[in-house]
N, C-alpha and C positions, 0 to 999 in steps of 0.2 A: 465780368471784369474786362476792361479795355486792354488791347494788346500792349500799349505803352506801359500800363500799370503792371502787367505781368512781367514784362522785361525788366522793369525797375526792381520788382520784388525778387526776381531771379538773380539779378546783379547784386542786390543786397545780401541774398543768401550765400552767393559765391564769396563775396567780400568777407562775410562773417566766417565762412569756412577757412579761407586763407588766413585770416587773423588767428583763428584757433590753432592752425598748423604752426604759426609762428610762435604762439605762446605755449605750445605743447611741452617743450623742454622745461619751462618754468613751472608749469602745472605738475609735471612729473616729480620734480625735486621737492616741491612744496607739499605734495600729497604723500610722498614716500614714508615719512615718519608715522603717518596716521594709518597706513595700510600694511606696515611691516613692524615686526618686533625689533626694538633697538638691538644692534649686534652685540654679541657677547663672545668672549674668547672660547674657542673650542676646548673641550676636555679630552678629546681623542688623543691617543698616543702619537707622538711625532716620529715619523719614520723618514729619516734623511737618506737620500741616495748619495749625496756628496756633502762634505763639510762636517761640522760638529755642533752640538748644542752648547751655547754659552751658559745658559741656565735652563729653567723650564719654559722659557718663552722665546728667546732669541736664538737664531742659528748663525754660524759664521762659516764662510767658505773662502779659502785662499785661492785667488785667481792668478797668483804669480805676479812678479814685478812690482811688489808693493801695493797691489790692489786687493781689496777684500769686499766680499758681498755679505751684507748683514740682513738676515731674513726674519720675518715674523710669522712662522708657520701656524701659530694658533690664532692669528687674526683672520677675520673672515675674508679679507681681500688679499691675503698672502703677499704682503708687500716685501720688496727688497730695496735697501739703500746700499750705496757703494762708497767705500772709503779708499781714497787714493793717497798714498803717503810719499812725500818727497824727502829731501834732505833737511829742509828748514821748516816746513809746515805740511799739513795734510788738509785734504778737502773731502767733506762728506756730502755726497750728491743725494739729496733728500734726507729729511729729518725723521722719517718714520711717522707712524700713525699717532704716536703719543699714548697709546694704550699702556705701554711700559716705557720707562726712561731709557733711551738708547745710549746715554752718555757713558755709563759704566762699560758697555761693550766697546765703545770707541776707545776709552782709556786703556782697556786691556790690550789694544792693538798698536797704540802709539802714545808717546809722551810729548809729541810735538804739538804746537798750537793748531787748532782745527777751525777751519772756516766751513760753514754749512751753506750749501747752494741748493735750493729747491729746484726740481725739474719743472714744477709749476705750482700753483697756489692751492690746489685741492687739499682738503683736510687730511687725507691719508698720507700726504707727503709733507705737509707743513705743520701739523698739529704737535709734532714732537719737539718743536723749537721752544727754548726757554729764553727769557729776557736777557740772561747773561751770555747767551751764545753769540759768537761772531757770525753774523748773517751777511751773506752776499746775495744780491739780486741782479737779474738781467736789467740793464738800463734801457727801459722803454717808457714812452709817455704814459702808458696805462699803469705801469708799476709806480712811477714817480707820483702819479695822481693820487695814489693811496696813502701817501705820507701826510700825516697831520700832526703838527706840533713836534716834529722830529722823530715820529714813530710810524712804522708801517703797519697797516691793518688791511688785509685783503677784503674786497667787497663781498657782499652776501653770496652772489652767484659766482664769484671767483673761488671762494673757500668751500662752500656747500657743506658747512658743518652741521646742517640739519639732519644729515644722514646718521651721524653718531651723537646727536644732541650736544654739539660742541659750541662753545663761544669763540668768536673770532679773536685770535691773539692780536696783541699790539706790541711790537718789538722794534728796537732800533736797528738801522741798517748800517753796517760797518763798511761795506764796499759795494759800489755799483760797477757792473761789468758790461761793457758794450758788446752786442752780438759780433762775433768774429774775433774778439780780443783773446789774447793768450793769458793764461794764469800760471805764474811761475811758482812752483812749489820748492824750488831749489834742486837742481839736477834733474828736474822733470817738469815738462811744460804741457799744459792742457789747453784746449781751445773751446770756447763757448760758442754754440751755434743756436740761433733762433730757429725753432722747428714748430711753428704753429700748426694747428689743425685740430688737435684734441682740445686745446685752449689757445687763446691768442698769445699768452705769455709763456707757452711751453718752450723749453730749451733742451738741448742734448749736449753731451760733453765728449769731445774727441780726445782720446789718449793714444797718440801716435806711437809711443814706446811699446805699448801692448797691442797695437793694431785693433783697438777697441773703440766702439761708439756706445756710450751710455745714453739710452734713448728715453728714459722716463716712461710716460704713458703714450708716446707717439706710436710705438709699435711694441707688442708683447704677445706671448702665446695666449690662447683662449679668445675671448671676444673683446675687440676694441670698442671703446665708448666714443662714438662720434655723434651722440645725440643729446648731450648735456648742454646747458647754456654756454655759449661761446664757441662751441665746435663748428667747424665749417668744412664741408667736404671738398669744395674747390681749393681751399687753402691747403687742406690735407694732401690733395693730389700734387699740387705744385711743390710742396715741401718734399714729398717722396721723390719727385722728379729731380729736384736739386741734389738730394742726398745720393741718388743713384749715379749722378754725374760726378760727384765730388769724391767718392770713396771707392777703393779697389774691391774686387770680388771676395778677397780673403778677410775683409773686415768682419769682426764678430760684434753683433749687436747684443748688449746686455740690457735687459728690460727690468721694469719695476714691479711686475706682478707674475707670480708663479702660478701654474707650472706648465712645462711642455706636455702636450697630450701623450698619454700612454707611458709617461715616465713618472718617477717618484719626485719627492720634494728636493729641489736643488735650485740654485740661482738660474733664473730663466734667460735663455739666449735664443737668438735667431740669426740667420745669415742674410747676406745681401740678396740671395734668391727669394727669401721671404718678403723682403722689401719690394722686389720687382713684382712679385705676385700681388702685393697690396696695391701697388701703383696701377697695375692692370685692372684690378677689381674696381678701383675708384674711377678709372676712365669709363669702364663699362656701366657702372652705376649712374654716372652723370649722363651717359648716352641712353639710358633706359634699356640696356642690353643684357643685364644680369638678373637672374631670378632671385626672389627674396621670399622670406616667410615672416609671419607675424605682422603686427599692426604698429605698435610703438614700444620699443624700437623695431624698425624694419631690420631683419637679420639677413646678411648676405654672406655666403661661404666664400672664403678667400683661398685657403689651402688646408692641408692636413693639420696645421698648427693654429690657424686663425679663422675667426669670423669677424665681421664688423657690423655694429649696430648703428643705424642712421635714423634721422628724424622722419616724420611723416611725409615731408615733401619729397622724399626720395621714392617716388611712386612709379618707377619704370615697369615693375611687374608685381 
């Protein structure tokens, strides 16, 4: 074989490999239902460290100052949603997985009108929506593009419903909120922040009254998913950098997936020190200076509360 032909063949092989790396997140989510048993609710007894059970499925934890954490301890992803109550209305940050109807829990905590604001569009945060719910969404070009005939339906790789064999919902949007805008609940003001990295549409919610930042899936204990379609490590790092500059060290980060390591079931929280550790890890991953394990996802240790999973192209070690 001539030298030129060999070089062309090698180049084609490299190009094929690069393309495969780019498609790996999509291959992962499409193959997951065929390689895994569809999730079911756990039958194990629920042992709460904080809060109380509402019924045999939902947990409620009072965070003070009119903020409540609503957990799903029997759901395999251990989701938490957050209800913040003002004087005139309330906001539910994330709608739950939809495994059980979250609305009776919310009604037990407030009689005020409730707006639901998803932290992002993945099924475990969005599937609990009902067409009659008052839905608010971050006002981005990508979310606006998903509106057809006056109804919002997330894209296939925005929703990822194949994990739980769910059909993408189609719901009306009552309110579009610009990144950086304030949300007036009456006697209480929240601020919406665009915090991409986990997904392009990810948002966090700042509650200055309680010195809290509700982070959705941007940061939480256990393993961060930065390898699904739409995730971007560079964007992740830049968002972490911005949050570290914007918030004081005593800000408590309330996350969407339980639990803290070596602790029992309770609303998951982290500190700004954990965010600084994540930022440092992302810098070192980009520079190829942090060791990893596994193939897909590549798993990097962040600190005693977190690891982060990344795509195949994070091949520093």
